[in-house]
N, C-alpha and C positions, 0 to 999 in steps of 0.2 A: 788962214784960209782965205784966198782971193774972193771978192765980190761975186766974180763969174761961177765960181765952183760953188759958193754958198747959195746963188740964186738956182743952181742946177739941182741942187739939194733939196731945196725948197720945193721946186717944181716936180721932183720927183716923188717926194713925199707926199704931195697933193694928189699926183697922179695914182699912186699906189692906192692911197685912201679911196679916192672916187671909185677906182677898178674895182677894188674889193667889196665896196658896199654893192656896186652894180652886181658883181658876180654873185653875191650873198642871196640879192633879190632873184637874180635868174635862178639860183640853185632852189630857191623855195617854191617859185612857181613851178620848177620841174618835178619837184618832188610831189605837189598837190597834184598836178596833172597826172603824174605815173600811179600815184596810189588811188585816185578817183577812178581811174580806167581798168586798173588790174583786178580789184576785189571787192566785195561787199562787207566782208569782216576783216578784223585786225589780224586774225591768223591767217586769213587767205592771201595777204599782202606778200609779194615777192619781194622781200626787203633788199635781198642783194641786187636785183635787177634795179629798183628804186635807187639804192646807193650808188650804182654804177652810172645809171644815167644821170643824176643828180651831179655827180662828180664830174662827168663828161662836159655836162652844162657850163658848168663853173670855169673849166679849163679854156671852152670856146668862147666864153664870155670876155675872159682876160686876154685872150689872144685878138678877138676883135677889137677890145679897146686899144690894145698895143697897135693894130693896124690901121684903125679909123681916127684914132684919138677920142677925146672926150670934150664935149663941148661945155661941160660943166667946170672944167679945169681952166678952160681958156688957152691951151696949148694949141698949135696950129694943127690942122687936120691933114689927113693924107690927101695928097693930089686928086682930083677928080679924073677918071678916066674917060 
């Protein structure tokens, strides 16, 4: 494996780990917000709605990370418009 390819693989691994951690945190925050606003008791929670909103927030977090970059990884960010 060439040095450039090895570096790319390491950068990709770092990016995926950081983006995954960020997405999980976003999903947890979304779930807490949706559960807190939907019901008083556990049986009254619209769990399908919470799951749907939480999954969507995770997907959007990863897409945002791809578009804007992640400062904690140290890779170049998207150009400013």
